C-alpha positions as CSV (number, residue, x, y, z in Angstrom):
1,X,14.8,-210.7,-91.9
2,X,13.9,-207.8,-89.7
3,X,14.7,-208.0,-86.0
4,X,12.2,-209.3,-83.5
5,X,9.8,-206.4,-83.2
6,X,7.3,-206.4,-80.4
7,X,5.4,-203.3,-81.5
8,X,3.3,-205.1,-84.1
9,X,2.2,-207.9,-81.9
10,X,2.2,-205.9,-78.7
11,X,-0.4,-203.4,-80.1
12,X,-3.3,-205.6,-78.9
13,X,-1.7,-206.0,-75.5
14,X,-1.1,-202.4,-74.7
15,X,-4.4,-200.9,-76.0
16,X,-7.5,-200.7,-73.8
17,X,-9.8,-203.7,-73.9
18,X,-12.8,-203.2,-76.2
19,X,-15.8,-205.4,-76.5
20,X,-17.1,-205.4,-80.1
21,X,-20.0,-207.5,-79.1
22,X,-20.2,-208.2,-75.4
23,X,-23.4,-210.2,-75.6
24,X,-22.4,-213.9,-75.6
25,X,-24.3,-216.7,-77.4
26,X,-27.6,-217.3,-75.8
27,X,-27.9,-220.7,-74.0
28,X,-31.5,-221.8,-73.9
29,X,-32.9,-224.3,-71.3
30,X,-32.3,-228.0,-71.8
31,X,-35.5,-229.8,-73.0
32,X,-34.8,-232.5,-70.4
33,X,-35.3,-229.9,-67.6
34,X,-38.7,-229.0,-68.9
35,X,-42.1,-230.5,-68.3
36,X,-43.4,-232.4,-71.3
37,X,-46.8,-230.8,-70.8
38,X,-45.7,-227.2,-71.2
39,X,-46.3,-225.3,-74.4
40,X,-42.6,-224.4,-74.4
41,X,-41.4,-227.9,-74.6
42,X,-43.0,-228.3,-78.0
43,X,-41.7,-224.9,-79.1
44,X,-38.2,-226.0,-78.0
45,X,-38.5,-229.3,-80.0
46,X,-39.5,-227.3,-83.1
47,X,-36.5,-225.0,-82.5
48,X,-34.2,-227.9,-82.3
49,X,-35.7,-229.4,-85.5
50,X,-35.2,-226.0,-87.2
51,X,-38.9,-225.8,-87.9
52,X,-38.9,-222.1,-87.1
53,X,-42.4,-221.4,-88.3
54,X,-43.8,-223.9,-85.8
55,X,-41.4,-222.8,-83.1
56,X,-42.5,-219.2,-83.6
57,X,-46.2,-220.1,-83.2
58,X,-45.7,-222.3,-80.2
59,X,-43.2,-219.9,-78.5
60,X,-45.7,-217.1,-78.9
61,X,-48.4,-219.2,-77.2
62,X,-46.0,-220.2,-74.4
63,X,-45.0,-216.6,-73.9
64,X,-48.6,-215.4,-73.9
65,X,-49.3,-218.0,-71.2
66,X,-46.6,-216.4,-69.0
67,X,-43.8,-218.9,-69.5
68,X,-40.5,-217.0,-69.4
69,X,-38.6,-219.5,-71.5
70,X,-41.2,-219.2,-74.2
71,X,-41.0,-215.4,-74.0
72,X,-37.2,-215.6,-74.5
73,X,-37.4,-218.0,-77.4
74,X,-40.1,-215.9,-79.1
75,X,-37.9,-212.9,-78.7
76,X,-35.0,-214.7,-80.3
77,X,-37.1,-215.7,-83.3
78,X,-38.4,-212.2,-83.7
79,X,-34.9,-210.7,-83.3
80,X,-33.3,-213.0,-85.8
81,X,-36.2,-213.1,-88.3
82,X,-36.6,-216.9,-88.0
83,X,-39.9,-218.3,-89.0
84,X,-41.2,-214.9,-90.1
85,X,-40.3,-211.3,-90.5
86,X,-37.6,-209.8,-88.4
87,X,-39.1,-207.5,-85.8
88,X,-36.5,-206.0,-83.4
89,X,-39.0,-203.6,-81.6
90,X,-41.3,-206.5,-80.8
91,X,-38.2,-208.7,-79.8
92,X,-37.3,-206.0,-77.3
93,X,-40.7,-206.2,-75.8
94,X,-40.6,-210.0,-75.4
95,X,-37.0,-210.0,-74.1
96,X,-38.1,-207.5,-71.4
97,X,-41.0,-209.8,-70.4
98,X,-38.6,-212.7,-70.2
99,X,-36.0,-210.8,-68.2
100,X,-38.7,-209.5,-65.8
101,X,-39.8,-213.1,-65.3
102,X,-36.3,-214.3,-64.4
103,X,-34.6,-215.2,-67.7
104,X,-31.1,-213.7,-67.2
105,X,-30.2,-214.5,-70.8
106,X,-32.8,-212.1,-71.9
107,X,-30.8,-209.3,-70.3
108,X,-27.8,-210.4,-72.3
109,X,-29.9,-210.5,-75.5
110,X,-31.1,-206.9,-74.8
111,X,-27.5,-205.8,-74.2
112,X,-26.5,-207.3,-77.5
113,X,-29.3,-205.4,-79.3
114,X,-28.4,-202.2,-77.4
115,X,-24.8,-202.3,-78.4
116,X,-25.9,-202.7,-82.0
117,X,-28.4,-199.9,-81.5
118,X,-31.4,-202.0,-82.7
119,X,-35.0,-202.1,-81.6
120,X,-34.9,-198.5,-80.5
121,X,-32.2,-199.2,-77.9
122,X,-29.1,-197.1,-77.3
123,X,-25.5,-198.1,-76.5
124,X,-25.9,-196.7,-73.0
125,X,-28.9,-199.0,-72.4
126,X,-26.5,-201.9,-72.9
127,X,-24.6,-201.1,-69.7
128,X,-27.7,-201.3,-67.6
129,X,-28.9,-204.5,-69.2
130,X,-25.5,-206.1,-68.4
131,X,-25.6,-204.7,-64.9
132,X,-29.0,-206.4,-64.4
133,X,-27.6,-209.7,-65.7
134,X,-24.5,-209.4,-63.6
135,X,-26.6,-208.7,-60.5
136,X,-28.3,-212.0,-61.2
137,X,-24.9,-213.8,-61.1
138,X,-24.4,-214.2,-64.8
139,X,-20.6,-214.9,-65.3
140,X,-20.9,-213.9,-69.0
141,X,-22.4,-210.6,-68.0
142,X,-19.7,-209.9,-65.4
143,X,-17.0,-210.5,-68.0
144,X,-18.8,-208.3,-70.6
145,X,-19.4,-205.6,-68.1
146,X,-15.7,-205.6,-67.3
147,X,-14.9,-205.1,-71.0
148,X,-17.4,-202.3,-71.2
149,X,-16.0,-200.4,-68.3
150,X,-12.4,-201.0,-69.5
151,X,-13.2,-199.6,-73.0
152,X,-15.5,-196.8,-72.0
153,X,-18.1,-198.2,-74.5
154,X,-21.5,-196.8,-73.8
155,X,-20.4,-194.6,-70.9
156,X,-17.5,-193.4,-68.8
157,X,-14.3,-195.5,-68.7
158,X,-13.8,-196.9,-65.2
159,X,-10.8,-199.2,-64.8
160,X,-11.7,-199.9,-61.1
161,X,-15.1,-201.1,-62.1
162,X,-13.5,-203.1,-64.9
163,X,-11.1,-204.8,-62.5
164,X,-14.0,-205.5,-60.1
165,X,-16.1,-207.2,-62.7
166,X,-13.3,-209.1,-64.4
167,X,-12.4,-210.5,-60.9
168,X,-16.0,-211.4,-60.3
169,X,-16.1,-213.3,-63.6
170,X,-12.8,-215.1,-62.8
171,X,-14.2,-216.2,-59.5
172,X,-17.1,-217.7,-61.4
173,X,-14.7,-219.7,-63.5
174,X,-14.5,-217.6,-66.7
175,X,-10.9,-218.2,-67.9
176,X,-11.0,-215.6,-70.7
177,X,-11.7,-212.9,-68.0
178,X,-8.1,-213.6,-66.8
179,X,-6.8,-212.5,-70.2
180,X,-9.0,-209.4,-70.1
181,X,-7.8,-208.4,-66.7
182,X,-4.2,-209.1,-67.7
183,X,-4.7,-206.8,-70.7
184,X,-6.0,-204.1,-68.4
185,X,-3.0,-204.5,-66.1
186,X,-0.6,-204.4,-69.0
187,X,-2.2,-201.1,-70.2
188,X,-1.6,-199.8,-66.6
189,X,2.1,-200.8,-66.9
190,X,1.8,-203.7,-64.4
191,X,3.6,-206.5,-66.4
192,X,4.2,-208.8,-63.5
193,X,0.5,-208.9,-62.5
194,X,-0.4,-209.3,-66.2
195,X,2.0,-212.2,-66.7
196,X,0.7,-214.1,-63.7
197,X,-2.8,-213.9,-65.1
198,X,-1.7,-214.9,-68.6
199,X,0.2,-217.9,-67.3
200,X,-2.8,-219.0,-65.2
201,X,-5.1,-218.6,-68.2
202,X,-2.6,-220.5,-70.4
203,X,-2.6,-223.4,-67.9
204,X,-6.4,-223.3,-68.3
205,X,-6.0,-224.1,-72.0
206,X,-5.9,-220.7,-73.6
207,X,-3.6,-220.4,-76.6
208,X,-4.2,-216.6,-76.6
209,X,-2.9,-216.3,-73.1
210,X,0.1,-218.5,-73.9
211,X,1.2,-216.3,-76.8
212,X,0.6,-213.1,-74.9
213,X,2.7,-214.4,-72.0
214,X,5.4,-215.4,-74.5
215,X,5.4,-212.0,-76.2
216,X,5.7,-210.3,-72.9
217,X,8.6,-212.4,-71.7
218,X,10.3,-212.1,-75.1
219,X,10.7,-208.3,-74.7
220,X,14.3,-207.5,-73.5
221,X,13.1,-204.3,-72.0
222,X,10.4,-205.9,-69.9
223,X,11.0,-206.6,-66.2
224,X,9.6,-210.1,-66.8
225,X,12.1,-210.8,-69.7
226,X,12.7,-214.6,-69.8
227,X,13.6,-215.8,-73.3
228,X,13.5,-219.5,-72.5
229,X,10.1,-219.3,-70.9
230,X,9.0,-217.1,-73.8
231,X,10.0,-219.8,-76.2
232,X,8.0,-222.4,-74.3
233,X,4.9,-220.3,-74.2
234,X,5.1,-219.2,-77.9
235,X,5.8,-222.7,-79.1
236,X,2.8,-224.1,-77.0
237,X,0.5,-221.5,-78.5
238,X,1.8,-221.9,-82.0
239,X,1.4,-225.7,-81.9
240,X,-2.2,-225.3,-80.8
241,X,-3.0,-223.9,-84.2
242,X,-3.3,-220.2,-83.3
243,X,-2.1,-218.3,-86.4
244,X,-1.3,-215.2,-84.4
245,X,1.0,-217.3,-82.2
246,X,2.6,-218.9,-85.2
247,X,3.6,-215.5,-86.5
248,X,4.8,-214.4,-83.0
249,X,6.9,-217.5,-82.7
250,X,8.4,-217.0,-86.1
251,X,9.4,-213.4,-85.2
252,X,10.9,-214.7,-81.9
253,X,13.0,-217.3,-83.8
254,X,14.1,-214.7,-86.4
255,X,15.1,-212.2,-83.7
256,X,16.9,-214.4,-81.2
257,X,20.7,-214.7,-81.0
258,X,21.8,-216.5,-83.1
259,X,18.7,-216.2,-85.4
260,X,17.0,-219.3,-86.8
261,X,15.7,-218.1,-90.2
262,X,14.7,-221.5,-91.5
263,X,12.6,-222.3,-88.4
264,X,11.2,-218.8,-88.6
265,X,10.2,-219.3,-92.2
266,X,8.4,-222.6,-91.4
267,X,6.2,-220.8,-88.8
268,X,5.6,-217.9,-91.1
269,X,4.5,-220.3,-93.8
270,X,2.1,-222.0,-91.3
271,X,0.7,-218.7,-90.3
272,X,0.4,-217.6,-93.9
273,X,-1.5,-220.7,-94.9
274,X,-3.8,-220.1,-91.9
275,X,-4.6,-216.7,-93.5
276,X,-2.9,-214.5,-90.9
277,X,-2.0,-211.3,-92.7
278,X,1.2,-210.6,-90.8
279,X,2.3,-214.2,-91.3
280,X,1.7,-213.8,-95.0
281,X,3.7,-210.6,-95.2
282,X,6.6,-212.1,-93.2
283,X,6.6,-215.2,-95.3
284,X,6.6,-213.0,-98.5
285,X,9.6,-211.1,-97.0
286,X,11.4,-214.4,-96.3
287,X,10.8,-215.5,-99.9
288,X,11.9,-212.2,-101.3
289,X,15.1,-212.1,-99.3
290,X,15.8,-215.9,-99.4
291,X,16.1,-216.0,-95.6
292,X,15.4,-219.5,-94.4
293,X,13.9,-220.5,-97.7
294,X,15.0,-220.4,-101.4
295,X,14.5,-216.9,-102.9
296,X,11.4,-216.8,-105.0
297,X,10.2,-213.3,-106.0
298,X,7.1,-214.5,-107.8
299,X,5.8,-216.5,-104.9
300,X,6.8,-213.6,-102.6
301,X,4.7,-211.3,-104.7
302,X,1.7,-213.6,-104.4
303,X,1.9,-213.8,-100.6
304,X,2.4,-210.0,-100.3
305,X,-0.8,-209.6,-102.4
306,X,-2.6,-212.0,-100.1
307,X,-1.5,-210.0,-97.0
308,X,-2.5,-206.8,-98.7
309,X,-5.9,-208.1,-99.5
310,X,-6.3,-209.5,-96.0
311,X,-5.5,-206.3,-94.3
312,X,-5.6,-203.3,-96.6
313,X,-4.5,-200.6,-94.2
314,X,-1.0,-201.7,-93.6
315,X,1.3,-199.6,-95.9
316,X,4.3,-202.0,-95.6
317,X,2.2,-204.8,-97.2
318,X,1.5,-202.6,-100.2
319,X,5.1,-201.3,-100.4
320,X,6.4,-204.9,-100.5
321,X,3.9,-205.9,-103.2
322,X,4.7,-202.9,-105.3
323,X,8.4,-203.4,-105.0
324,X,8.2,-207.0,-106.1
325,X,5.8,-206.2,-108.9
326,X,8.3,-203.8,-110.5
327,X,10.9,-206.6,-110.6
328,X,8.7,-209.2,-112.3
329,X,7.8,-209.5,-116.0
330,X,4.2,-208.6,-116.8
331,X,3.2,-212.2,-117.6
332,X,4.7,-213.6,-114.4
333,X,3.1,-210.8,-112.4
334,X,-0.3,-211.4,-113.8
335,X,-0.1,-215.1,-113.1
336,X,0.9,-214.5,-109.5
337,X,-1.9,-211.9,-109.1
338,X,-4.5,-214.4,-110.5
339,X,-3.3,-217.1,-108.0
340,X,-3.5,-214.6,-105.1
341,X,-7.3,-214.5,-105.6
342,X,-7.7,-218.3,-105.6
343,X,-8.2,-220.4,-102.5
344,X,-4.9,-221.7,-101.2
345,X,-5.8,-225.4,-101.8
346,X,-6.3,-224.6,-105.5
347,X,-3.5,-222.1,-106.1
348,X,-0.8,-224.2,-104.3
349,X,-2.0,-227.7,-105.3
350,X,1.4,-228.5,-106.8
351,X,3.6,-226.3,-104.5
352,X,2.0,-225.7,-101.1
353,X,3.4,-222.3,-100.3
354,X,7.0,-223.3,-101.1
355,X,7.2,-226.0,-98.5
356,X,9.7,-228.0,-100.5
357,X,12.0,-225.0,-100.8
358,X,12.4,-224.5,-97.1
359,X,16.1,-224.7,-96.2
360,X,17.4,-227.4,-93.9
361,X,16.8,-226.9,-90.2
362,X,18.9,-224.2,-88.6
């Protein structure tokens, strides 16, 4: 098994934060908070019942009568094409009406459309929409705005502004903002500040923060190197069901002194069965070399194919699959290739990923 390599897992920690979609899921008003006599309450009931045609008619009436919640709901229905044709341009109009009338979530919806460049909006518009929502004390907008400034998406990169807005979101109770700020600090080569934030976020229940703290403390070249604490953090994250953490913990166990290849193979298998590409590749490597598990080139080939199909741009996945393919008879290779395209529960119904062939505990 290869040594514990931080570079693969560390890639996401050392690169700038980037928000693929900074607009969070819209939270609509609770029906219990609304007057039973308003047009919007009936529209909301239709929405909850998934009667989108009725909801669309009633939300349009509510919005036309000046109810901001109705304007927001009508915008969503137009935006998503529910209860009728999708109409992004008209959705923008109704979102703007709702936002002007005090619906902060409408600014978030507009930001989401802007970052997708829909409804005639541009990416740069998204920043202003988020700014408007943040100015109205939206914690989600503060966190998203921090991501935007940290990534340079839709305008200049500004790490000071990113730090300001991440901190504002943290003060509003947004635990994931701690991870975002920690990522930023790590990119700025401030591992001690990053670790404190990761640990706090982990205490708040974040598996992602726990594995990032663990990876950071597992690095022998880091000023925060602490292998025992790294083991605790990585194990906690892996046991939570986070497939990325399972792979990280397997790498940690494989690279420690002395190495624990059987334990590593168990975590690689768990990550592989959770469809984590790196876990699939590493489990294939374990099977190919017989490290921590009985050697099985056919099963290794299947898992290498799964990894390759999961993430196609990793040359080492393809190289392993090609090397194994050359060693197998055509009939065996074809069978493994067919199984690699099946759902795991079907292909491994009689032998779930080689679980019975794992060697005894280290």
